[in-house]
LOMIZA-884012 format. One record per residue (C-alpha): residue number from 1; residue in three letters; x, y, z. Coordinates in nm, 3 decimals. Layout:
<rs>
[r NUM; 'ala'; [X; Y; Z]]
...
</rs>
This chain:
<rs>
[r 1; 'met'; [2.563; 0.655; 2.609]]
[r 2; 'pro'; [2.811; 0.656; 2.903]]
[r 3; 'gly'; [2.967; 0.293; 2.812]]
[r 4; 'gly'; [2.846; 0.264; 2.505]]
[r 5; 'cys'; [3.002; 0.304; 2.145]]
[r 6; 'ser'; [2.864; 0.622; 2.023]]
[r 7; 'arg'; [2.858; 0.717; 1.606]]
[r 8; 'gly'; [2.818; 1.045; 1.492]]
[r 9; 'pro'; [2.861; 1.203; 1.154]]
[r 10; 'gly'; [3.238; 1.157; 1.063]]
[r 11; 'ala'; [3.173; 0.805; 1.104]]
[r 12; 'gly'; [2.921; 0.773; 0.865]]
[r 13; 'asp'; [3.125; 0.987; 0.634]]
[r 14; 'ala'; [3.396; 0.748; 0.641]]
[r 15; 'arg'; [3.169; 0.414; 0.592]]
[r 16; 'leu'; [3.018; 0.594; 0.286]]
[r 17; 'arg'; [3.383; 0.665; 0.141]]
[r 18; 'val'; [3.467; 0.294; 0.173]]
[r 19; 'ala'; [3.208; 0.197; -0.010]]
[r 20; 'arg'; [3.271; 0.430; -0.326]]
[r 21; 'leu'; [3.624; 0.325; -0.313]]
[r 22; 'ala'; [3.507; -0.039; -0.343]]
[r 23; 'leu'; [3.266; 0.071; -0.586]]
[r 24; 'val'; [3.516; 0.201; -0.831]]
[r 25; 'leu'; [3.785; -0.050; -0.783]]
[r 26; 'leu'; [3.488; -0.345; -0.880]]
[r 27; 'gly'; [3.427; -0.116; -1.197]]
[r 28; 'trp'; [3.801; -0.097; -1.286]]
[r 29; 'val'; [3.832; -0.486; -1.222]]
[r 30; 'ser'; [3.517; -0.542; -1.445]]
[r 31; 'ser'; [3.678; -0.343; -1.729]]
[r 32; 'ser'; [4.001; -0.464; -1.749]]
[r 33; 'ser'; [3.895; -0.834; -1.750]]
[r 34; 'leu'; [3.664; -0.698; -2.060]]
[r 35; 'thr'; [3.934; -0.558; -2.267]]
[r 36; 'ser'; [4.185; -0.828; -2.183]]
[r 37; 'leu'; [3.905; -1.074; -2.296]]
[r 38; 'ala'; [3.855; -0.883; -2.623]]
[r 39; 'thr'; [4.233; -0.878; -2.693]]
[r 40; 'ser'; [4.249; -1.216; -2.647]]
[r 41; 'ser'; [3.996; -1.257; -2.889]]
[r 42; 'thr'; [4.137; -1.002; -3.175]]
[r 43; 'ser'; [4.474; -1.186; -3.129]]
[r 44; 'ser'; [4.315; -1.536; -3.184]]
[r 45; 'ala'; [4.091; -1.432; -3.447]]
[r 46; 'ser'; [4.418; -1.284; -3.606]]
[r 47; 'phe'; [4.665; -1.601; -3.548]]
[r 48; 'leu'; [4.375; -1.848; -3.660]]
[r 49; 'ala'; [4.400; -1.616; -3.998]]
[r 50; 'ser'; [4.738; -1.635; -3.994]]
[r 51; 'val'; [4.736; -2.008; -3.994]]
[r 52; 'val'; [4.476; -2.029; -4.285]]
[r 53; 'ser'; [4.668; -1.794; -4.499]]
[r 54; 'ala'; [4.988; -2.031; -4.410]]
[r 55; 'gln'; [4.842; -2.340; -4.552]]
[r 56; 'pro'; [4.966; -2.470; -4.886]]
[r 57; 'ser'; [4.732; -2.512; -5.172]]
[r 58; 'leu'; [4.517; -2.785; -5.236]]
[r 59; 'pro'; [4.753; -2.957; -5.551]]
[r 60; 'ser'; [4.632; -2.939; -5.874]]
[r 61; 'his'; [4.454; -3.269; -6.020]]
[r 62; 'cys'; [4.666; -3.559; -6.093]]
[r 63; 'pro'; [4.520; -3.795; -6.396]]
[r 64; 'pro'; [4.436; -4.123; -6.324]]
[r 65; 'pro'; [4.657; -4.285; -6.510]]
[r 66; 'cys'; [4.944; -4.095; -6.423]]
[r 67; 'glu'; [5.179; -4.034; -6.166]]
[r 68; 'cys'; [5.209; -3.679; -6.074]]
[r 69; 'ser'; [5.465; -3.455; -5.840]]
[r 70; 'glu'; [5.451; -3.074; -5.788]]
[r 71; 'ala'; [5.735; -3.086; -5.590]]
[r 72; 'ala'; [5.949; -3.165; -5.891]]
[r 73; 'arg'; [5.730; -3.072; -6.114]]
[r 74; 'thr'; [5.697; -3.363; -6.284]]
[r 75; 'val'; [5.449; -3.591; -6.474]]
[r 76; 'lys'; [5.501; -3.935; -6.572]]
[r 77; 'cys'; [5.222; -4.133; -6.763]]
[r 78; 'val'; [5.475; -4.442; -6.859]]
[r 79; 'asn'; [5.322; -4.791; -6.991]]
[r 80; 'ser'; [4.961; -4.614; -6.979]]
[r 81; 'asp'; [4.852; -4.759; -7.303]]
[r 82; 'leu'; [4.736; -4.425; -7.371]]
[r 83; 'thr'; [4.586; -4.309; -7.687]]
[r 84; 'glu'; [4.582; -3.950; -7.703]]
[r 85; 'val'; [4.760; -3.707; -7.450]]
[r 86; 'pro'; [4.563; -3.586; -7.119]]
[r 87; 'ala'; [4.356; -3.303; -7.126]]
[r 88; 'asp'; [4.367; -3.289; -6.768]]
[r 89; 'leu'; [4.726; -3.160; -6.691]]
[r 90; 'pro'; [4.855; -3.018; -6.387]]
[r 91; 'pro'; [4.964; -2.672; -6.532]]
[r 92; 'tyr'; [5.271; -2.679; -6.216]]
[r 93; 'val'; [5.436; -2.950; -6.492]]
[r 94; 'arg'; [5.785; -2.899; -6.648]]
[r 95; 'asn'; [5.870; -3.222; -6.715]]
[r 96; 'leu'; [5.641; -3.436; -6.894]]
[r 97; 'phe'; [5.691; -3.818; -6.965]]
[r 98; 'leu'; [5.408; -4.002; -7.209]]
[r 99; 'thr'; [5.680; -4.295; -7.300]]
[r 100; 'gly'; [5.512; -4.647; -7.350]]
[r 101; 'asn'; [5.169; -4.539; -7.449]]
[r 102; 'gln'; [4.924; -4.622; -7.805]]
[r 103; 'leu'; [4.959; -4.252; -7.913]]
[r 104; 'ala'; [4.973; -4.315; -8.278]]
[r 105; 'val'; [4.868; -3.979; -8.433]]
[r 106; 'leu'; [4.964; -3.628; -8.253]]
[r 107; 'pro'; [4.714; -3.420; -8.357]]
[r 108; 'ala'; [4.722; -3.017; -8.413]]
[r 109; 'gly'; [4.672; -2.811; -8.066]]
[r 110; 'ala'; [4.771; -3.195; -7.917]]
[r 111; 'phe'; [4.880; -3.042; -7.551]]
[r 112; 'ala'; [4.565; -2.744; -7.603]]
[r 113; 'arg'; [4.257; -2.942; -7.461]]
[r 114; 'gly'; [4.346; -2.836; -7.113]]
[r 115; 'ala'; [4.480; -2.601; -6.887]]
[r 116; 'pro'; [4.753; -2.412; -7.054]]
[r 117; 'leu'; [5.077; -2.583; -7.011]]
[r 118; 'ala'; [5.295; -2.279; -7.012]]
[r 119; 'glu'; [5.622; -2.405; -6.805]]
[r 120; 'leu'; [5.608; -2.733; -7.006]]
[r 121; 'ala'; [6.018; -2.738; -7.049]]
[r 122; 'ala'; [6.099; -3.118; -7.109]]
[r 123; 'leu'; [5.847; -3.379; -7.365]]
[r 124; 'asn'; [5.978; -3.689; -7.391]]
[r 125; 'leu'; [5.738; -3.921; -7.635]]
[r 126; 'ser'; [5.972; -4.183; -7.695]]
[r 127; 'gly'; [5.839; -4.568; -7.796]]
[r 128; 'ser'; [5.486; -4.443; -7.798]]
[r 129; 'his'; [5.400; -4.647; -8.120]]
[r 130; 'leu'; [5.368; -4.253; -8.288]]
[r 131; 'gln'; [5.329; -4.278; -8.615]]
[r 132; 'glu'; [5.172; -3.945; -8.732]]
[r 133; 'val'; [5.305; -3.595; -8.599]]
[r 134; 'his'; [5.020; -3.297; -8.737]]
[r 135; 'ala'; [5.143; -2.978; -8.839]]
[r 136; 'gly'; [5.068; -2.757; -8.502]]
[r 137; 'ala'; [5.112; -3.024; -8.249]]
[r 138; 'phe'; [5.304; -2.823; -7.988]]
[r 139; 'glu'; [5.144; -2.531; -8.046]]
[r 140; 'asn'; [5.060; -2.306; -7.680]]
[r 141; 'leu'; [5.395; -2.485; -7.575]]
[r 142; 'pro'; [5.582; -2.145; -7.493]]
[r 143; 'ser'; [5.841; -2.293; -7.254]]
[r 144; 'leu'; [5.925; -2.645; -7.445]]
[r 145; 'arg'; [6.299; -2.667; -7.467]]
[r 146; 'gln'; [6.375; -3.043; -7.495]]
[r 147; 'leu'; [6.154; -3.273; -7.724]]
[r 148; 'asp'; [6.199; -3.676; -7.790]]
[r 149; 'leu'; [6.027; -3.829; -8.059]]
[r 150; 'ser'; [6.276; -4.111; -8.040]]
[r 151; 'his'; [6.155; -4.526; -8.084]]
[r 152; 'asn'; [5.845; -4.433; -8.308]]
[r 153; 'pro'; [5.729; -4.578; -8.600]]
[r 154; 'leu'; [5.728; -4.233; -8.772]]
[r 155; 'his'; [5.569; -4.257; -9.154]]
[r 156; 'lys'; [5.470; -3.914; -9.150]]
[r 157; 'leu'; [5.622; -3.597; -9.001]]
[r 158; 'ser'; [5.453; -3.305; -9.082]]
[r 159; 'pro'; [5.705; -2.984; -9.250]]
[r 160; 'phe'; [5.485; -2.753; -9.030]]
[r 161; 'ala'; [5.529; -3.019; -8.663]]
[r 162; 'phe'; [5.728; -2.744; -8.457]]
[r 163; 'ser'; [5.666; -2.443; -8.639]]
[r 164; 'gly'; [5.259; -2.442; -8.618]]
[r 165; 'ser'; [4.962; -2.536; -8.806]]
[r 166; 'asn'; [5.037; -2.180; -9.011]]
[r 167; 'ala'; [5.410; -2.136; -9.122]]
[r 168; 'ser'; [5.343; -1.780; -9.210]]
[r 169; 'val'; [5.248; -1.645; -8.879]]
[r 170; 'ser'; [5.368; -1.875; -8.629]]
[r 171; 'ala'; [5.636; -1.781; -8.427]]
[r 172; 'pro'; [5.951; -1.969; -8.373]]
[r 173; 'ser'; [5.946; -2.284; -8.190]]
[r 174; 'pro'; [6.118; -2.242; -7.855]]
[r 175; 'leu'; [6.302; -2.586; -7.892]]
[r 176; 'val'; [6.692; -2.630; -7.801]]
[r 177; 'glu'; [6.737; -2.993; -7.844]]
[r 178; 'leu'; [6.536; -3.247; -8.042]]
[r 179; 'ile'; [6.617; -3.587; -8.020]]
[r 180; 'leu'; [6.507; -3.848; -8.307]]
[r 181; 'asn'; [6.710; -4.144; -8.279]]
[r 182; 'his'; [6.596; -4.466; -8.389]]
[r 183; 'val'; [6.288; -4.389; -8.593]]
[r 184; 'leu'; [6.141; -4.672; -8.707]]
[r 185; 'pro'; [6.038; -4.801; -9.062]]
[r 186; 'pro'; [5.686; -4.833; -9.102]]
[r 187; 'val'; [5.535; -5.205; -9.220]]
[r 188; 'asp'; [5.481; -5.029; -9.581]]
[r 189; 'lys'; [5.793; -4.850; -9.658]]
[r 190; 'glu'; [5.799; -4.833; -10.045]]
[r 191; 'lys'; [5.687; -4.490; -10.064]]
[r 192; 'trp'; [5.883; -4.385; -9.731]]
[r 193; 'ser'; [6.194; -4.207; -9.702]]
[r 194; 'ile'; [6.311; -4.064; -9.399]]
[r 195; 'glu'; [6.609; -3.851; -9.514]]
[r 196; 'ser'; [6.374; -3.657; -9.726]]
[r 197; 'met'; [6.095; -3.632; -9.442]]
[r 198; 'val'; [6.328; -3.521; -9.192]]
[r 199; 'ala'; [6.458; -3.309; -9.379]]
[r 200; 'ala'; [6.130; -3.156; -9.457]]
[r 201; 'ala'; [6.089; -3.096; -9.124]]
[r 202; 'leu'; [6.372; -2.961; -9.075]]
[r 203; 'arg'; [6.445; -2.722; -9.341]]
[r 204; 'ala'; [6.040; -2.556; -9.315]]
[r 205; 'gly'; [6.068; -2.222; -9.253]]
[r 206; 'gln'; [6.316; -2.055; -8.969]]
[r 207; 'ala'; [6.107; -2.260; -8.636]]
[r 208; 'leu'; [6.436; -2.415; -8.527]]
[r 209; 'arg'; [6.666; -2.136; -8.554]]
[r 210; 'gly'; [6.751; -2.154; -8.195]]
[r 211; 'leu'; [6.782; -2.534; -8.195]]
[r 212; 'arg'; [7.143; -2.582; -8.022]]
[r 213; 'arg'; [7.113; -2.993; -8.027]]
[r 214; 'leu'; [7.017; -3.236; -8.318]]
[r 215; 'glu'; [7.030; -3.603; -8.282]]
[r 216; 'leu'; [6.960; -3.840; -8.599]]
[r 217; 'ala'; [7.157; -4.129; -8.430]]
[r 218; 'ser'; [7.053; -4.506; -8.565]]
[r 219; 'asn'; [6.830; -4.402; -8.871]]
[r 220; 'his'; [6.969; -4.599; -9.124]]
[r 221; 'phe'; [7.034; -4.276; -9.326]]
[r 222; 'leu'; [7.204; -4.369; -9.658]]
[r 223; 'tyr'; [7.290; -3.901; -9.716]]
[r 224; 'leu'; [7.225; -3.622; -9.601]]
[r 225; 'pro'; [7.020; -3.425; -9.827]]
[r 226; 'gln'; [7.112; -3.124; -9.965]]
[r 227; 'asp'; [7.034; -2.822; -9.745]]
[r 228; 'val'; [6.956; -3.030; -9.486]]
[r 229; 'leu'; [7.087; -2.811; -9.211]]
[r 230; 'val'; [7.086; -2.472; -9.338]]
[r 231; 'gln'; [6.786; -2.341; -9.111]]
[r 232; 'leu'; [6.977; -2.460; -8.793]]
[r 233; 'pro'; [7.260; -2.159; -8.774]]
[r 234; 'ser'; [7.233; -2.219; -8.373]]
[r 235; 'leu'; [7.379; -2.571; -8.368]]
[r 236; 'arg'; [7.585; -2.693; -8.130]]
[r 237; 'his'; [7.588; -3.054; -8.104]]
[r 238; 'leu'; [7.495; -3.282; -8.392]]
[r 239; 'asp'; [7.477; -3.651; -8.355]]
[r 240; 'leu'; [7.432; -3.836; -8.660]]
[r 241; 'arg'; [7.649; -4.209; -8.541]]
[r 242; 'asn'; [7.518; -4.551; -8.642]]
[r 243; 'asn'; [7.397; -4.466; -8.963]]
[r 244; 'ser'; [7.475; -4.602; -9.320]]
[r 245; 'leu'; [7.641; -4.259; -9.399]]
[r 246; 'val'; [7.866; -4.344; -9.724]]
[r 247; 'ser'; [7.983; -3.942; -9.835]]
[r 248; 'leu'; [7.871; -3.602; -9.740]]
[r 249; 'thr'; [7.889; -3.470; -10.039]]
[r 250; 'phe'; [7.578; -3.325; -10.063]]
[r 251; 'val'; [7.545; -3.183; -9.743]]
[r 252; 'ser'; [7.746; -2.848; -9.595]]
[r 253; 'phe'; [7.851; -2.766; -9.216]]
[r 254; 'arg'; [7.945; -2.391; -9.351]]
[r 255; 'asn'; [7.714; -2.197; -9.187]]
[r 256; 'leu'; [7.730; -2.410; -8.822]]
[r 257; 'thr'; [7.943; -2.153; -8.720]]
[r 258; 'his'; [7.881; -2.257; -8.328]]
[r 259; 'leu'; [7.919; -2.613; -8.448]]
[r 260; 'glu'; [8.078; -2.807; -8.142]]
[r 261; 'ser'; [8.059; -3.159; -8.149]]
[r 262; 'leu'; [7.985; -3.383; -8.490]]
[r 263; 'his'; [7.911; -3.735; -8.416]]
[r 264; 'leu'; [8.029; -3.962; -8.717]]
[r 265; 'glu'; [8.065; -4.272; -8.572]]
[r 266; 'asp'; [7.949; -4.641; -8.677]]
[r 267; 'asn'; [7.882; -4.503; -9.048]]
[r 268; 'ala'; [7.972; -4.638; -9.350]]
[r 269; 'leu'; [8.215; -4.364; -9.471]]
[r 270; 'lys'; [8.470; -4.417; -9.704]]
[r 271; 'val'; [8.657; -4.085; -9.775]]
[r 272; 'leu'; [8.616; -3.746; -9.678]]
[r 273; 'his'; [8.651; -3.510; -9.978]]
[r 274; 'asn'; [8.816; -3.198; -10.016]]
[r 275; 'gly'; [8.483; -2.966; -10.029]]
[r 276; 'thr'; [8.390; -3.174; -9.630]]
[r 277; 'leu'; [8.766; -3.087; -9.532]]
[r 278; 'ala'; [8.779; -2.729; -9.594]]
[r 279; 'glu'; [8.430; -2.699; -9.434]]
[r 280; 'leu'; [8.535; -2.876; -9.138]]
[r 281; 'gln'; [8.869; -2.694; -9.113]]
[r 282; 'gly'; [8.671; -2.356; -9.101]]
[r 283; 'leu'; [8.504; -2.442; -8.807]]
[r 284; 'pro'; [8.795; -2.464; -8.551]]
[r 285; 'gln'; [8.625; -2.517; -8.225]]
[r 286; 'val'; [8.416; -2.821; -8.367]]
[r 287; 'arg'; [8.551; -3.231; -8.227]]
[r 288; 'val'; [8.477; -3.465; -8.487]]
[r 289; 'phe'; [8.429; -3.809; -8.387]]
[r 290; 'leu'; [8.520; -4.074; -8.698]]
[r 291; 'asp'; [8.568; -4.431; -8.534]]
[r 292; 'asn'; [8.425; -4.717; -8.715]]
[r 293; 'asn'; [8.429; -4.656; -9.037]]
[r 294; 'pro'; [8.564; -4.887; -9.322]]
[r 295; 'trp'; [8.791; -4.610; -9.450]]
[r 296; 'val'; [8.916; -4.704; -9.811]]
[r 297; 'cys'; [9.268; -4.648; -9.845]]
[r 298; 'asp'; [9.398; -4.563; -10.194]]
[r 299; 'cys'; [9.468; -4.265; -10.410]]
[r 300; 'his'; [9.210; -4.042; -10.276]]
[r 301; 'met'; [9.272; -4.054; -9.924]]
[r 302; 'glu'; [9.564; -3.904; -9.946]]
[r 303; 'asp'; [9.406; -3.514; -9.890]]
[r 304; 'met'; [9.215; -3.637; -9.592]]
[r 305; 'val'; [9.551; -3.828; -9.442]]
[r 306; 'thr'; [9.705; -3.479; -9.436]]
[r 307; 'trp'; [9.414; -3.326; -9.321]]
[r 308; 'leu'; [9.416; -3.595; -8.971]]
[r 309; 'lys'; [9.796; -3.508; -8.938]]
[r 310; 'glu'; [9.744; -3.170; -8.938]]
[r 311; 'thr'; [9.394; -3.136; -8.774]]
[r 312; 'glu'; [9.331; -3.143; -8.361]]
[r 313; 'ser'; [8.942; -3.140; -8.411]]
[r 314; 'val'; [8.947; -3.520; -8.470]]
[r 315; 'gln'; [8.895; -3.697; -8.146]]
[r 316; 'ser'; [9.072; -4.023; -8.119]]
[r 317; 'lys'; [9.226; -4.006; -8.448]]
[r 318; 'ala'; [9.519; -4.227; -8.396]]
[r 319; 'gly'; [9.298; -4.547; -8.360]]
[r 320; 'leu'; [9.141; -4.459; -8.732]]
[r 321; 'thr'; [9.240; -4.750; -8.950]]
[r 322; 'cys'; [9.224; -4.870; -9.301]]
[r 323; 'ala'; [8.916; -5.157; -9.414]]
[r 324; 'phe'; [8.993; -5.160; -9.770]]
[r 325; 'pro'; [9.228; -5.334; -9.997]]
[r 326; 'glu'; [9.320; -5.607; -9.832]]
[r 327; 'lys'; [9.654; -5.493; -9.839]]
[r 328; 'met'; [9.604; -5.244; -9.611]]
[r 329; 'arg'; [9.367; -5.371; -9.401]]
[r 330; 'asn'; [9.414; -5.254; -9.023]]
[r 331; 'arg'; [9.715; -4.954; -9.117]]
[r 332; 'val'; [9.699; -4.678; -8.964]]
[r 333; 'leu'; [9.574; -4.380; -9.135]]
[r 334; 'leu'; [9.794; -4.117; -8.930]]
[r 335; 'glu'; [10.125; -4.383; -9.011]]
[r 336; 'leu'; [10.038; -4.373; -9.394]]
[r 337; 'asn'; [10.244; -4.201; -9.669]]
[r 338; 'ser'; [10.179; -4.144; -10.002]]
[r 339; 'ser'; [10.385; -4.387; -10.143]]
[r 340; 'asp'; [10.125; -4.639; -9.952]]
[r 341; 'leu'; [9.865; -4.484; -10.114]]
[r 342; 'glu'; [9.789; -4.663; -10.477]]
[r 343; 'cys'; [9.532; -4.712; -10.719]]
[r 344; 'asp'; [9.450; -4.996; -10.947]]
[r 345; 'pro'; [9.523; -4.876; -11.327]]
[r 346; 'ile'; [9.237; -4.752; -11.512]]
[r 347; 'leu'; [9.190; -4.647; -11.830]]
[r 348; 'pro'; [9.208; -4.288; -11.998]]
[r 349; 'pro'; [8.821; -4.111; -11.988]]
[r 350; 'ser'; [8.865; -4.074; -12.398]]
[r 351; 'leu'; [8.912; -4.470; -12.401]]
[r 352; 'gln'; [8.630; -4.515; -12.145]]
[r 353; 'thr'; [8.401; -4.292; -12.361]]
[r 354; 'ser'; [8.485; -4.470; -12.678]]
[r 355; 'tyr'; [8.432; -4.807; -12.505]]
[r 356; 'val'; [8.089; -4.700; -12.362]]
[r 357; 'phe'; [7.986; -4.562; -12.736]]
[r 358; 'leu'; [8.103; -4.904; -12.906]]
[r 359; 'gly'; [7.903; -5.133; -12.693]]
[r 360; 'ile'; [7.565; -4.862; -12.710]]
[r 361; 'val'; [7.595; -4.929; -13.104]]
[r 362; 'leu'; [7.683; -5.296; -13.087]]
[r 363; 'ala'; [7.340; -5.313; -12.880]]
[r 364; 'leu'; [7.160; -5.122; -13.103]]
[r 365; 'ile'; [7.287; -5.367; -13.440]]
[r 366; 'gly'; [7.146; -5.636; -13.238]]
[r 367; 'ala'; [6.840; -5.474; -13.185]]
[r 368; 'ile'; [6.738; -5.421; -13.563]]
[r 369; 'phe'; [6.819; -5.738; -13.616]]
[r 370; 'leu'; [6.628; -5.965; -13.419]]
[r 371; 'leu'; [6.355; -5.715; -13.472]]
[r 372; 'val'; [6.404; -5.771; -13.877]]
[r 373; 'leu'; [6.374; -6.170; -13.774]]
[r 374; 'tyr'; [6.047; -6.109; -13.584]]
[r 375; 'leu'; [5.898; -5.913; -13.865]]
[r 376; 'asn'; [5.998; -6.158; -14.125]]
[r 377; 'arg'; [5.934; -6.480; -13.964]]
[r 378; 'lys'; [5.740; -6.626; -14.214]]
[r 379; 'gly'; [5.914; -6.564; -14.495]]
[r 380; 'ile'; [6.257; -6.692; -14.269]]
[r 381; 'lys'; [6.039; -7.009; -14.234]]
[r 382; 'lys'; [5.913; -7.103; -14.606]]
[r 383; 'trp'; [6.298; -7.071; -14.697]]
[r 384; 'met'; [6.424; -7.262; -14.455]]
[r 385; 'his'; [6.165; -7.541; -14.586]]
[r 386; 'asn'; [6.262; -7.460; -14.924]]
[r 387; 'ile'; [6.631; -7.536; -14.799]]
[r 388; 'arg'; [6.549; -7.851; -14.664]]
[r 389; 'asp'; [6.344; -7.972; -14.964]]
[r 390; 'ala'; [6.669; -7.894; -15.209]]
[r 391; 'cys'; [6.900; -8.057; -14.930]]
[r 392; 'arg'; [6.706; -8.363; -14.908]]
[r 393; 'asp'; [6.689; -8.430; -15.282]]
[r 394; 'his'; [7.001; -8.372; -15.332]]
[r 395; 'met'; [7.051; -8.636; -15.097]]
[r 396; 'glu'; [6.864; -8.864; -15.240]]
[r 397; 'gly'; [7.075; -8.827; -15.567]]
[r 398; 'tyr'; [7.411; -8.909; -15.408]]
[r 399; 'his'; [7.244; -9.203; -15.258]]
[r 400; 'tyr'; [7.122; -9.326; -15.583]]
[r 401; 'arg'; [7.431; -9.321; -15.769]]
[r 402; 'tyr'; [7.566; -9.489; -15.383]]
[r 403; 'glu'; [7.356; -9.779; -15.457]]
[r 404; 'ile'; [7.439; -9.768; -15.820]]
[r 405; 'asn'; [7.839; -9.749; -15.788]]
[r 406; 'ala'; [7.822; -10.040; -15.533]]
[r 407; 'asp'; [7.611; -10.322; -15.747]]
[r 408; 'pro'; [7.797; -10.457; -16.017]]
[r 409; 'arg'; [7.540; -10.564; -16.233]]
[r 410; 'leu'; [7.382; -10.228; -16.184]]
[r 411; 'thr'; [7.709; -10.069; -16.308]]
[r 412; 'asn'; [7.698; -10.258; -16.657]]
[r 413; 'leu'; [7.373; -10.219; -16.691]]
[r 414; 'ser'; [7.392; -9.842; -16.658]]
[r 415; 'ser'; [7.694; -9.882; -16.895]]
[r 416; 'asn'; [7.481; -10.041; -17.159]]
[r 417; 'ser'; [7.206; -9.837; -17.105]]
[r 418; 'asp'; [7.434; -9.558; -17.166]]
[r 419; 'val'; [7.534; -9.736; -17.506]]
</rs>
C-alpha cells in the first residue's frame, strides 16, 4: 500500500528472534538468582555451625557452699562447716581448699564418691577439725602432689592413710609434699603419742618413696623414733623446727642422700653426738639450721665445736651460742677452745656401781627389818608392856627408899627393925 508501512516476512522473523532472546535472558537471570540464593543459604548454615561449635562448653556444676574457678582450676570450700567431702566436685579441679570445716573423720575413698578427680594436684585440709584419717582416704587421686593436714586434732592417722586400704596391692602414693605442722593433741592424750602415730604412717610400706618435702614443725616432738625416715629415700626438705627434740641419737639420716635442707631451729637440743655429726658430714649438699637451741658447752661439746669450725653446711653458725652452764652463757660456739669445755668431776664408773649396789643392799635390809617388826607386832607390844611394868616396880622401890631416907624417924625405925 502506497504511503503506508508494509510488514513483510523478514520483519516477523526479526520479532521472533527478539522474543526468544528475551526468554533466554529471563531464564538465565532466574537461574542465577536461585544459585546465589542457595549458595547464600549454604554459607549462612556453615557460619552458624561454626559459631555454635566455637561457643565454650558450659562449666561443670559447683557445690553450693564452694567457690569455683574453671579458669584457675580451683575450688574453695572454706569455713563452710562441711561434715564430709562434697560428692559433686567439678572434675577439672586441680587445687582444692577444704579449710576451716567440721570434717572430723576422713573415711576410705572420701574423694571417690563423685566424678573422678584425675587432675587434683593440691589438697588443703588444714584447720578442719580432722580427728581420724582412715586407710585409703586419698585413693583415686592419681595426680595428688601436695597434701596439707596441719592444725587438726588428729588422734588416729592410719598407717595406710597414704598407701590405700590394701597396701599389698595399692600403687605408691604420688605425693611429693606432705605438710603436718602443728597437729593439735586430743582432749584425752593419755595413750596418744604423736611420734608413734606419724612414724607408723611414714614407715608403712613404700607408699611415700617419692616424697620430697616433709614438714613436721610445731608438734612438740620429744624424740624421733628409730627408722622413721628409712622409707623416704627421695626426701629433699625436712622441717622439724619448733619442737621439743632433746637428742637425735635414735634417728638416722644416712639413707637421705638427696637431702638439701634440714630445719632444727627452736628445739631443745643440747649437743649433737658423733654419730649424727658423721651422718651429716656424709651429706655434703645439705643445709642445716640449728638456731635457738639451748646448747650445753661442756666437755661433751668438743667434737661438735670442731665440726662446726670445719663444715660449711650449718647456716648462720656464727650466731650459735651457749645456754649452759651459767659461766658459759652467750659464748659463741665458734670461739670456744678445748680448754673452755670442762666437765664437773665425777666418780669413776666402778665406784658409782659400788655405791649403787650398797644402796640396794641397805634398802633390802631395811625392808626385811620392817617386815619382821610387822609380823611380830603383838609380841613386841607385850614385851613393851612387861618392860613398862618392870620399870614401874623398880621406880616404886626407889621412891620407898627415898621416903625412908628423908624421914629420921623412919630411919631409926628401920634400924631398930633391922636389930
